[in-house]
KEVEX-427752 format. One line per field, with one value per residue: residue in one letter; z, y, x of N, C-alpha, C in turn. Coordinates in pm, whole numbers, plus 50000, padded with zeros to 5 digits. Layout:
<pts>
type: a|...
n.zz: Z|...
n.yy: Y|...
n.xx: X|...
ca.zz: Z|...
ca.yy: Y|...
ca.xx: X|...
c.zz: Z|...
c.yy: Y|...
c.xx: X|...
</pts>
This chain:
<pts>
type: m|q|d|c|t|v|h|r|r|s|l|l|s|v|v|a|a|l|a|m|a|a|g|g|l|a|t|a|q|d|v|s|l|n|y|e|s|l|s|s|l|e|e|p|i|a|v|e|i|g|d|v|t|l|a|l|t|g|l|v|d|t|s|l|i|y|d|s|e|d|e|s|t|d|a|v|l|l|g|n|s|q|l|t|a|s|t|q|l|p|n|r|w|r|v|a|v|l|y|f|g|e|y|a|s|g|e|g|r|v|s|g|t|e|g|r|y|s|d|n|a|a|i|s|v|g|g|m|w|g|t|l|l|g|g|d|v|s|g|v|v|r|e|q|t|r|r|l|r|g|a|g|n|a|s|l|a|f|d|d|f|l|a|a|l|e|d|r|g|g|a|y|l|v|r|l|g|p|w|v|l|g|t|v|v|d|e|n|g|d|f|d|l|g|a|m|f|q|r|p|g|a|n|r|d|y|r|l|t|m|r|y|t|d|g|v|y|t|a|a|d|g|s|v|r|y|e|s|r|a|t|g|v|g|g|e|l|i|f|g|s|t|s|f|d|a|a|v|g|r|e|e|l|s|a|n|r|s|r|a|i|r|r|y|l|s|s|g|i|r|t|k|l|g|v|v|g|l|s|l|e|g|h|l|g|r|v|a|g|e|y|e|r|s|v|a|l|g|l|q|y|d|v|a|r|g|l|s|v|n|l|g|l|n|y|a|s|a|r|v|t|l|d|g|a|s|l|l|n|t|s|d|r|s|a|a|f|s|l|r|y|s|y
n.zz: 13230|13075|13170|13089|12807|12786|12864|12696|12459|12540|12557|12314|12186|12304|12192|11939|11936|12014|11821|11578|11652|11658|11389|11076|10837|10641|10388|10129|10004|10202|10307|10391|10279|10297|10496|10504|10482|10290|10080|09842|09741|09561|09386|09358|09059|08877|08718|08564|08495|08373|08650|08849|08999|08949|09132|09134|09318|09367|09334|09229|09322|09309|09483|09626|09887|10159|10437|10715|10930|10856|10612|10394|10062|09908|09617|09536|09436|09448|09429|09507|09502|09512|09452|09443|09403|09377|09430|09397|09601|09499|09759|09851|10009|10002|09841|09831|09707|09808|09712|09770|09683|09705|09610|09671|09560|09647|09926|10140|10346|10348|10285|10434|10364|10079|09773|09768|09795|09903|10039|10055|10142|10120|10172|10184|10338|10331|10480|10597|10862|10902|10802|10744|10732|10628|10634|10535|10744|10968|10997|10978|11180|11305|11048|11052|11293|11309|11305|11050|10772|10721|10478|10175|10196|10459|10746|11045|11334|11566|11579|11711|11852|11992|11998|11813|11587|11433|11058|10941|11001|11118|11069|11169|11074|11144|11061|11250|11212|11271|11350|11361|11411|11495|11499|11534|11506|11559|11423|11667|11870|11967|11979|11862|11889|11819|11776|11585|11576|11363|11284|11100|11189|11165|11040|11068|11094|11280|11455|11615|11775|11925|12057|12159|12215|12249|12192|12088|12099|12001|12100|11975|11961|11932|12113|12356|12376|12422|12588|12528|12626|12500|12511|12336|12257|12045|11866|11619|11430|11151|10970|10731|10487|10653|10899|11223|11457|11754|11962|12235|12420|12570|12716|12803|12873|12926|13009|13142|13421|13345|13324|13174|13137|12868|12780|12557|12327|12029|11810|11550|11265|10961|10610|10333|10085|09812|09569|09702|09962|10348|10627|10965|11246|11553|11816|12154|12358|12671|12783|13010|13160|13002|12710|12380|12096|11773|11492|11222|10888|10622|10280|09984|09654|09384|09094|08874|08814|09010|08995|09179|09366|09600|09962|10249|10570|10830|11164|11401|11755|11974|12233|12426|12731|12876|13131|13036|12787|12445|12381|12242|11952|11762|11562|11337|11132|10841|10490|10221|09877|09611|09319|09263|09103|09149|09153
n.yy: 24285|24377|24621|24745|24759|24913|25146|25203|25241|25485|25646|25685|25782|26024|26153|26144|26276|26567|26623|26623|26812|27079|27060|27093|26998|26703|26578|26279|26287|26376|26136|25826|25489|25357|25206|25093|25097|25271|25548|25752|26064|26242|26466|26361|26230|26337|26306|26411|26234|26275|26357|26235|26214|26086|26010|25932|25777|25649|25427|25237|25024|24906|24716|24601|24445|24390|24199|24156|24000|23711|23714|23759|23862|23987|24051|24271|24353|24590|24729|24986|25150|25378|25453|25670|25739|25995|26193|26458|26505|26589|26696|26787|26645|26462|26166|25873|25625|25441|25273|25068|24914|24669|24499|24279|24148|23870|23809|24044|24380|24444|24265|24011|23737|23540|23661|23852|23992|24267|24427|24726|24867|25106|25316|25626|25870|26238|26534|26903|26814|26632|26337|26010|25687|25320|24993|24872|25028|25052|25167|25450|25648|25620|25716|25978|26075|25978|25987|26152|25933|25808|25923|25786|25477|25423|25300|25299|25071|24969|25185|25245|25188|24858|24768|24683|24712|24512|24478|24534|24774|25089|25458|25787|26133|26458|26821|27075|27397|27429|27170|26819|26585|26241|25877|25520|25271|24891|24576|24446|24557|24720|25019|25344|25638|25980|26299|26615|26873|27175|27406|27691|27948|28268|28189|27927|27553|27417|27115|26915|26583|26376|26044|25757|25420|25152|24814|24486|24262|24016|23803|23761|23495|23385|23300|23389|23639|23964|24226|24570|24900|25204|25517|25804|26111|26363|26546|26798|27006|27211|27396|27553|27351|27181|26893|26835|26606|26436|26176|26023|25741|25545|25198|24940|24639|24335|24026|23721|23683|23819|24081|24421|24718|24934|25188|25425|25635|25815|25974|26181|26358|26524|26631|26860|26898|27032|26811|26631|26410|26337|26167|26099|25877|25769|25536|25433|25206|25067|24752|24542|24519|24495|24614|24778|24893|25086|25212|25424|25512|25727|25825|25978|26052|26255|26203|26284|26420|26233|26035|25835|25767|25569|25489|25309|25270|25041|24939|24737|24605|24404|24155|24037|23864|23755|23625|23359|23403|23493|23808|24018|23968|24049|24099|24310|24411|24573|24663|24885|24954|25108|25174|25385|25495|25712|25838
n.xx: 84890|84668|84622|84844|84820|84589|84711|84905|84738|84600|84769|84856|84615|84606|84830|84800|84542|84615|84774|84618|84439|84615|84678|84860|85086|85236|85324|85329|85554|85756|85782|85988|86048|86277|86470|86722|87085|87182|87116|86944|87090|86990|86762|86414|86313|86058|85722|85428|85114|84835|84594|84791|85109|85385|85657|86039|86298|86650|86893|87220|87453|87760|88018|88315|88403|88607|88676|88832|88835|88761|88937|88819|88718|88425|88224|87963|87626|87416|87074|86849|86527|86269|85920|85680|85328|85085|84826|84557|84236|83916|83839|84064|84243|84530|84604|84840|85045|85300|85629|85910|86161|86446|86732|86984|87296|87508|87737|87743|87743|87477|87277|87384|87305|87288|87187|86928|86598|86388|86114|85901|85612|85324|85039|84907|84700|84630|84606|84526|84519|84741|84906|84806|84938|84922|85074|85370|85546|85710|85940|85917|85903|86161|86325|86246|86378|86650|86998|87203|87307|87614|87899|87983|88079|88037|87916|87769|87752|87491|87420|87123|86834|86813|86548|86300|86001|85718|85696|85415|85189|85034|85089|85136|85152|85255|85302|85418|85469|85798|85842|85782|85578|85546|85390|85397|85242|85255|85122|85091|85069|85290|85482|85594|85721|85792|85981|86098|86245|86357|86513|86676|86914|87035|87373|87315|87212|86960|86889|86706|86579|86360|86281|86096|86046|85852|85902|86040|86305|86522|86736|87093|87153|86899|86762|86606|86345|86296|86145|86119|86187|86255|86453|86552|86714|86850|87080|87155|87393|87420|87673|87755|87884|87948|87836|87767|87657|87509|87397|87212|87128|86870|86787|86558|86589|86388|86317|86117|86330|86526|86712|86819|86997|87093|87294|87414|87620|87636|87791|87899|88086|88027|88139|88191|88425|88442|88423|88448|88320|88336|88312|88303|88198|88150|88082|87973|87884|87705|87585|87486|87701|87882|88095|87988|88123|88188|88323|88300|88420|88390|88424|88343|88324|88246|88191|88045|87722|87519|87648|87906|88218|88284|88421|88464|88542|88479|88421|88341|88240|88098|88036|87807|87672|87398|87232|87299|87218|87321|87314|87428|87639|87886|88122|88330|88553|88588|88618|88508|88492|88347|88146|87902|87558|87326|86979
ca.zz: 13078|13012|13216|12985|12658|12832|12881|12527|12352|12563|12541|12149|12149|12338|12094|11798|11922|12019|11693|11469|11702|11629|11237|11017|10702|10629|10251|10129|09959|10298|10379|10329|10317|10289|10613|10503|10522|10148|10022|09738|09778|09452|09395|09267|08889|08875|08618|08590|08419|08426|08784|08918|09011|08985|09171|09152|09373|09404|09346|09192|09396|09291|09561|09676|10036|10255|10581|10785|11028|10798|10542|10259|09962|09826|09521|09599|09320|09526|09385|09534|09435|09587|09346|09468|09274|09451|09353|09500|09568|09510|09894|09893|10031|09891|09850|09784|09710|09821|09728|09795|09675|09738|09581|09690|09511|09716|10071|10214|10445|10374|10294|10507|10279|09922|09686|09876|09743|10018|09979|10168|10050|10203|10107|10287|10324|10405|10463|10667|10969|10877|10720|10798|10650|10663|10514|10591|10818|11111|11040|10931|11291|11317|10936|11070|11397|11267|11292|10897|10715|10690|10382|10087|10251|10595|10825|11175|11393|11697|11604|11714|11976|11986|11991|11690|11574|11302|10950|10913|11095|11099|11125|11152|11084|11126|11067|11331|11208|11253|11458|11267|11504|11431|11566|11459|11585|11493|11466|11775|11958|12007|11909|11849|11902|11767|11732|11563|11545|11289|11207|11072|11288|11148|10930|11095|11088|11415|11445|11750|11772|12057|12043|12278|12147|12315|12102|12124|12052|11977|12144|11899|11964|11913|12238|12427|12302|12547|12576|12550|12635|12501|12498|12262|12200|11910|11799|11507|11404|11026|10944|10591|10424|10745|11016|11344|11540|11818|11992|12335|12441|12707|12657|12923|12823|13024|12959|13268|13549|13299|13326|13151|13100|12785|12728|12446|12305|11931|11741|11404|11186|10793|10555|10190|10024|09669|09486|09826|10087|10453|10731|11062|11326|11663|11918|12253|12444|12787|12861|13107|13197|12859|12598|12265|12020|11626|11437|11046|10829|10483|10163|09859|09532|09306|08937|08784|08896|09047|08977|09272|09417|09736|10027|10401|10684|10956|11263|11507|11826|12094|12251|12569|12744|12972|13193|12981|12646|12402|12370|12131|11922|11662|11541|11229|11067|10682|10388|10128|09797|09526|09206|09249|09069|09232|09095
ca.yy: 24294|24452|24747|24802|24761|25026|25256|25224|25285|25602|25744|25701|25842|26174|26235|26180|26416|26690|26654|26660|26974|27165|27109|27123|26925|26608|26503|26159|26308|26345|25986|25726|25385|25306|25185|25026|25185|25328|25600|25831|26186|26301|26461|26292|26226|26349|26307|26401|26170|26331|26419|26183|26254|25991|26015|25810|25789|25512|25405|25132|25040|24788|24708|24496|24405|24313|24148|24113|23897|23601|23731|23738|23943|23952|24156|24320|24450|24621|24838|25015|25256|25430|25501|25753|25800|26066|26278|26500|26458|26728|26762|26859|26548|26388|26027|25834|25448|25407|25122|25068|24787|24674|24376|24288|23994|23835|23852|24180|24471|24523|24161|23898|23652|23545|23711|23895|24114|24297|24555|24795|24937|25159|25376|25747|25976|26348|26677|26977|26749|26566|26213|25868|25587|25173|24902|24864|25173|25040|25268|25599|25749|25603|25783|26129|26131|25935|26048|26140|25850|25853|25940|25714|25366|25429|25188|25279|24974|24991|25351|25275|25084|24699|24744|24668|24659|24458|24557|24622|24871|25197|25557|25925|26236|26609|26916|27203|27494|27363|27049|26735|26460|26136|25786|25396|25122|24774|24485|24369|24705|24799|25186|25460|25792|26071|26450|26663|27028|27193|27577|27787|28044|28325|28095|27782|27510|27352|27004|26831|26493|26302|25893|25671|25328|25024|24728|24381|24258|23858|23783|23711|23342|23363|23217|23470|23736|24058|24357|24679|25046|25320|25671|25876|26214|26359|26703|26847|27139|27227|27493|27540|27251|27066|26915|26784|26562|26352|26104|25937|25656|25426|25128|24870|24487|24239|23900|23656|23726|23879|24260|24476|24845|24957|25338|25464|25746|25795|26098|26214|26480|26497|26746|26856|26962|27060|26705|26507|26411|26276|26159|25994|25862|25658|25477|25381|25162|24954|24699|24416|24502|24497|24738|24789|24972|25103|25332|25431|25614|25730|25894|26009|26158|26288|26199|26367|26418|26125|25926|25885|25687|25538|25406|25306|25160|24986|24846|24703|24470|24355|24039|24031|23756|23788|23510|23263|23400|23580|23932|24064|23872|24093|24154|24348|24490|24562|24793|24866|25025|25094|25272|25436|25600|25767|25910
ca.xx: 84928|84574|84655|84946|84760|84520|84786|84952|84624|84527|84899|84863|84494|84635|84937|84693|84420|84672|84846|84501|84373|84696|84680|84953|85111|85326|85299|85408|85691|85850|85816|86079|86025|86413|86530|86865|87195|87228|86993|86971|87070|86948|86609|86337|86269|85897|85638|85247|85019|84660|84622|84894|85223|85507|85824|86124|86418|86720|87043|87263|87589|87867|88119|88412|88417|88728|88665|88941|88775|88799|89014|88767|88651|88303|88144|87789|87569|87267|87025|86721|86430|86145|85827|85548|85230|85012|84715|84488|84136|83850|83811|84193|84310|84655|84658|84952|85091|85470|85691|86048|86227|86600|86804|87143|87343|87647|87760|87773|87698|87354|87197|87411|87279|87353|87096|86802|86517|86301|86017|85818|85495|85242|84948|84880|84623|84711|84522|84591|84533|84863|84930|84791|84993|84932|85125|85517|85599|85785|86067|85897|85923|86321|86364|86252|86476|86774|87128|87223|87386|87767|87938|88028|88011|88025|87798|87800|87695|87464|87361|86984|86785|86795|86425|86237|85829|85688|85694|85306|85112|84977|85139|85074|85276|85202|85414|85352|85550|85939|85808|85722|85551|85533|85372|85379|85169|85228|85023|85126|85045|85422|85467|85734|85681|85899|85935|86158|86255|86481|86523|86797|86962|87169|87409|87363|87065|86958|86796|86683|86511|86337|86201|86031|86013|85843|85903|86073|86444|86546|86902|87160|87128|86777|86711|86513|86267|86314|86065|86228|86159|86384|86423|86672|86743|86970|87120|87251|87426|87467|87762|87793|87908|87979|87756|87794|87553|87525|87251|87224|87006|86867|86696|86555|86571|86372|86234|86123|86386|86634|86694|86942|87013|87153|87311|87481|87644|87667|87831|87981|88113|88039|88179|88159|88500|88427|88349|88481|88226|88411|88248|88366|88134|88177|87952|88019|87760|87751|87487|87510|87829|87984|88081|87966|88224|88188|88358|88278|88492|88329|88458|88234|88423|88164|88280|87921|87568|87447|87750|88007|88286|88270|88502|88398|88622|88378|88475|88245|88262|88013|87995|87717|87562|87305|87196|87356|87174|87381|87261|87492|87746|87905|88269|88343|88651|88577|88648|88450|88492|88233|88097|87775|87519|87225|86901
c.zz: 13012|13035|13122|12838|12661|12836|12758|12436|12419|12569|12382|12121|12174|12242|11971|11806|11936|11892|11585|11530|11651|11479|11200|10883|10714|10501|10248|10062|10054|10403|10323|10369|10301|10431|10601|10508|10374|10114|09902|09810|09656|09462|09321|09149|08906|08743|08599|08480|08446|08570|08894|08932|09027|09069|09206|09223|09363|09371|09287|09249|09358|09375|09581|09832|10122|10391|10650|10897|10959|10631|10392|10161|09888|09741|09544|09453|09430|09445|09479|09484|09534|09497|09415|09387|09340|09342|09461|09479|09562|09664|09943|09955|09933|09964|09762|09831|09696|09794|09735|09806|09687|09708|09587|09654|09599|09853|10108|10319|10447|10384|10387|10470|10117|09835|09767|09819|09874|09976|10083|10098|10162|10118|10245|10220|10384|10391|10552|10837|10992|10784|10772|10701|10715|10561|10615|10655|10935|11115|10991|11065|11303|11186|10954|11183|11401|11275|11117|10871|10716|10537|10287|10135|10384|10654|10967|11251|11493|11704|11620|11821|11942|11960|11844|11675|11469|11189|10949|11048|11045|11151|11124|11193|11075|11142|11128|11291|11184|11331|11322|11393|11450|11545|11459|11537|11506|11473|11567|11915|12018|11922|11942|11808|11873|11776|11689|11525|11470|11240|11197|11161|11220|11022|10980|11101|11210|11393|11580|11743|11929|12007|12159|12168|12243|12221|12141|12076|12101|12018|11992|11855|11926|12033|12341|12347|12463|12493|12592|12533|12625|12459|12452|12221|12122|11894|11701|11461|11251|11019|10818|10501|10527|10873|11128|11398|11641|11901|12112|12351|12531|12661|12796|12856|12940|12952|13116|13390|13475|13284|13290|13125|13001|12778|12626|12424|12128|11868|11601|11348|11009|10725|10395|10162|09899|09640|09605|09933|10197|10559|10836|11178|11463|11744|12029|12328|12571|12798|12930|13157|13129|12771|12478|12159|11861|11621|11273|11024|10701|10395|10049|09784|09413|09173|08867|08849|08876|09032|09075|09271|09555|09823|10163|10463|10784|11025|11371|11614|11961|12108|12404|12579|12872|13018|13134|12794|12587|12347|12265|12100|11752|11661|11404|11216|10903|10614|10275|10011|09673|09429|09210|09190|09115|09158|09134
c.yy: 24387|24583|24803|24819|24923|25171|25280|25295|25445|25674|25785|25798|25996|26218|26274|26322|26554|26746|26723|26817|27057|27140|27094|27014|26841|26554|26380|26168|26332|26222|25893|25610|25292|25312|25102|25171|25257|25414|25705|25963|26303|26362|26373|26308|26194|26359|26308|26341|26178|26364|26336|26204|26134|26044|25953|25866|25650|25517|25243|25135|24903|24811|24591|24499|24329|24294|24103|24017|23734|23605|23727|23822|23889|24117|24133|24380|24482|24754|24856|25105|25289|25500|25571|25762|25855|26159|26355|26526|26607|26797|26798|26763|26503|26242|25972|25711|25459|25272|25135|24927|24783|24515|24383|24139|23981|23871|23966|24276|24459|24369|24036|23783|23643|23571|23733|24040|24139|24420|24613|24878|24973|25254|25505|25829|26113|26465|26794|26947|26648|26453|26083|25782|25449|25090|24882|24955|25193|25134|25411|25680|25735|25705|25922|26163|26080|26019|26058|26015|25896|25843|25813|25526|25309|25366|25215|25173|25027|25103|25342|25173|24937|24703|24724|24664|24571|24511|24644|24685|25003|25357|25681|26017|26317|26704|27019|27296|27409|27238|26946|26620|26364|25977|25670|25299|24998|24709|24433|24456|24754|24923|25235|25560|25875|26182|26493|26805|27055|27342|27615|27883|28119|28231|27947|27686|27426|27257|26940|26719|26426|26166|25831|25534|25207|24895|24564|24350|24092|23887|23741|23560|23315|23277|23253|23586|23861|24185|24458|24782|25143|25451|25715|26008|26248|26521|26700|26969|27123|27376|27497|27421|27125|27051|26824|26709|26460|26259|26043|25887|25593|25342|25006|24764|24413|24112|23797|23741|23806|24005|24318|24597|24868|25111|25327|25602|25721|25962|26103|26330|26444|26658|26714|26920|26946|26907|26578|26535|26308|26289|26045|25985|25741|25658|25389|25323|25047|24903|24552|24413|24481|24588|24686|24898|24965|25223|25324|25565|25629|25825|25889|26109|26122|26312|26294|26341|26292|25988|25943|25733|25677|25445|25404|25212|25131|24905|24824|24566|24467|24233|24042|23930|23833|23668|23380|23281|23523|23698|23990|23990|23913|24147|24177|24431|24481|24694|24786|24959|25006|25204|25279|25547|25600|25855|25929
c.xx: 84788|84560|84764|84923|84671|84587|84865|84821|84583|84648|84889|84761|84520|84730|84845|84586|84499|84705|84713|84464|84473|84711|84813|84976|85230|85289|85393|85564|85795|85882|85917|86032|86168|86476|86659|86946|87262|87106|87058|86981|87043|86790|86550|86293|86118|85833|85478|85205|84886|84676|84706|85011|85297|85632|85894|86267|86488|86848|87097|87405|87663|87978|88168|88420|88516|88675|88773|88917|88817|88871|88925|88700|88522|88268|88010|87759|87432|87223|86891|86629|86295|86047|85726|85434|85134|84922|84649|84347|84031|83805|83950|84266|84406|84638|84771|84943|85241|85502|85842|86076|86368|86639|86908|87188|87470|87636|87790|87707|87566|87276|87228|87385|87297|87198|86937|86720|86428|86216|85975|85724|85381|85131|84919|84784|84636|84624|84587|84597|84668|84834|84897|84870|84941|85009|85277|85602|85654|85882|86071|85912|86125|86364|86366|86333|86601|86875|87174|87336|87545|87763|87964|88017|88052|87904|87800|87679|87645|87402|87170|86951|86795|86633|86365|86054|85825|85669|85567|85257|85049|85065|85082|85160|85212|85318|85328|85473|85698|85957|85738|85716|85476|85504|85367|85326|85171|85120|84996|85061|85143|85418|85585|85671|85824|85881|86072|86129|86337|86409|86629|86786|87075|87252|87464|87215|87082|86875|86808|86570|86475|86260|86210|86034|85976|85834|85973|86204|86466|86709|86953|87189|86994|86707|86584|86482|86240|86199|86152|86146|86261|86355|86570|86665|86881|86956|87189|87264|87507|87556|87807|87792|87920|87856|87793|87655|87587|87403|87301|87097|87004|86768|86715|86504|86515|86312|86226|86207|86479|86609|86801|86918|87122|87189|87411|87517|87659|87671|87923|87992|88107|88034|88168|88282|88499|88354|88361|88400|88322|88297|88330|88298|88190|88073|88018|87889|87811|87601|87547|87656|87928|87958|88055|88039|88194|88254|88334|88345|88442|88402|88359|88310|88298|88229|88188|87807|87532|87553|87899|88103|88326|88355|88429|88498|88522|88454|88344|88269|88170|87984|87924|87671|87488|87212|87174|87310|87264|87323|87313|87651|87828|88063|88295|88444|88639|88608|88566|88455|88403|88212|87932|87686|87369|87126|86766
</pts>
């Protein structure tokens, strides 16, 4: 156990040293603390108060969700926003405070419980050497390397590692030309490493991501806590108003004498036809000899700037048992219709 901890610290030290030696930029405005399924697509509202710049993004979404599994319809009101207050010190360092909050009422795709408020907060200090962050930063690398969210109310299940970090920790981001490198270390010493490469070429835009996570996963029935080591690679091609992307991942889960390998492929297409946005995504995975499947179809109709009508058809199925423990237990067939205002 001690050797593993030393190995983790050495690996993170090497990554940080290389990034700092190379130099680069990664500003607080590039960092999102929104790890949920819905996010604002609008440019932030910004205002200057003295030497401090305030930037605000968010959305309000009212939806009806029909679940065909139990033939129920739920009304959900969801609102989230991220506020960033940043300034530049005399030594040219950029200091920022970031806060993200989300409230969901009713039984729905986001909360899973009735009436829920959650928030993430972080502080950052950045310079030519990159940006250091502290606080609720567990999803920072994931946000830099994830596939694009689907249009409308599409929400593709299982499209990530099962492994997770504790909410609180420290993060480091640095931009090196077309590369963005990042690492997160949580309060337990688990970590997330990621890299993103993005560059235009002719009339196309290319994006490549890589990620490695050392974290934990709790079985669906809460009976077993698994150590997880996961590796994923993703690619995205943007041509005009259409984007194609795909991601593959491998995850090793272990607890006591139980061990399982999870492999998956997620892919999707998203396009914009005038005021209509469409997306179609699919996921297929296999773990412990059983399959996990999900499909998401999304539609967004833009009524006016920031105001849209949204539809989502989502399907997910996975029932996986490992040595008597319920590793995954998901069955979802739902449709969601909503009116959304994004700012």
